[in-house]
N, C-alpha and C positions, 0 to 999 in steps of 0.2 A: 285496536286490540288492547285489552287491559290485563294487567297481571292480577290474577285472583290469588287468594291464599293457597289454594290447591296447587296452582302452577308454580308459585314461589317455593312451596315445600318440595315439589317434584324436581325443580331446578336445583335446589340445595342438595337433594339426595343424589341426583345424577352427576352433579359437579363433583361431589365428594368421592364418587366411585371412579372418577377420572374420565368420564365421557367427554368427547369434544363438543364444542358449541353447536356444530352442525348436527351431531347425533342428538343432542338434547332438544334442539329446535324441531327435529323430525319426530321425536318421541312425544313431546308435548303437543305439537301440531298448532298451526295457525300463527306461528311466530317465526321471525327470521333468525339467522345465526347472529347477526349484529345485535338484535334485541336481547338475545341470551347473553352475549358478551357485556352489553351495557348494564343489564340488570345484575349480573354477577359482580360487576365493578361497583355498582351502587350498594350492593349488599356486603361489600368488602370480603367476598369469598376469596380464598387463597388463590393466587395466580399460579402456584405450583400444583399442577395436577399430575396424577399418576401417569407415567408414560410407559409404553411397551419397551422392554429392554431389548435392544438390538444385539444379536449375536455377532454381527460384523462390526459393531461400533469400536471394539478394541483394535481390530485390524485396521480400521479407518484411521484411528488416532496414530497408530504406529507408522502407517504409510505417509501421513501428512508430515510428521516430524522428520522422516527420512528425506522427503522431498525438500523441506526447508533447509536441511543440512546440505544437500547437494547444491541447491541454488546459491546458498551463501558461499560455498567453496568456489563455485564457478564465477560468481561476481567478484569475489575477493581476488582470485588468481588473475582474472582479466585485468583488473586495475593494478595489481602488483607488477605485472609485466610492463606496464607503462611507467611506473615509478622507478623501476630498476634502470630503465633506459635514461641515462643522464645527458645524452647528446641530443639537444633540441636544435633544430636548424634556426638560423637567425630570423628575426621578424622581417617581413617584407611588407612595409606599410602600404595599404591600398585604400583608395576612396571607394565609396559605395558603387560607383559606376564601373570600377575596375574589377570588382569581385566576380569570380566564376564559381562553378560547382566544386572545384578542387581547392578553393581558397578557404582558409580559416576565417570565419565570420565573427570572431570575438572582438567586440568594440573596445577601443582604447581611448580613454578620456570621456568628455561630455559632448554630446552632439551639438550643443550651442557654441562650442569653442572652435576656433580655426584649426587648432592642432589635432582635432579628432580624426581618427583613422581606424581601420580594421587590421587585425594581426597580419593576415595574408600568407602565413605559412601554409604548407601543404596539409590539407585536412585528411583525416583518416577515412577509409571507406565506410560508407553508410552513416557518417557523422558530419556535422557542420563545423567542427573544430579540430585544431591540431592536437597533438599528443598532450602538450602542456595544458591547454585550455580545456581539454576534455576532463582533466582531473578536477578543475574548478566547477565545471558544469554538471558533472555526474558524481555527486558525493555518495559515499557508502550510506546504507540505510541506518546503521546504528553504531554505537561506540565499539561494539565487538568487531565490526567489520574494519574499523580503523586500525586495529592492532595487526601489525605485520611482524614477521620474524625480524630479529635485529639485523636489518640490512642497512647499508649506507644509503640514506635518503637525502637529497639536497635540502638544505636548511629552509628555503622558502616553501618547499612542498611540505616539509615536516610541520611548519607553523600552520599551514593551511589545513592540514589533516587534523591537527590538535584543536583548532578553533571550530571544527565542524560539529 
């Protein structure tokens, strides 16, 4: 298939009207959608074509922002409850062979060292880590999530949150 001057003129006209590549290919005939896209690209036709305005588009944008706000609140409050709890049980150092499904699997040290062990505290339901190490493993998504109301936070957790 070769592009004749007539086909190129028709492509430019239809592209300018906002037709899709599939529609243009069907109207011109004998060419594929990808051929239309390629030719439009080589002709430097505007990538911005007229689109149909959706009446529900505004509702969609509002609903997505509401969902984002709800998920941020949920995530933030879930971790805040962990930060408020200052009483962490003491470490119960365990070797790999001693770990079970209820043990915190946070590694302490380097695996090549003899002093290497796992935390061993009781892990939270559906997680592999204890309350303390869960704060390290699951960081908030953005800086806004890091901001908590002025509550008393242990210094070592405060430093970890600021460095995230």
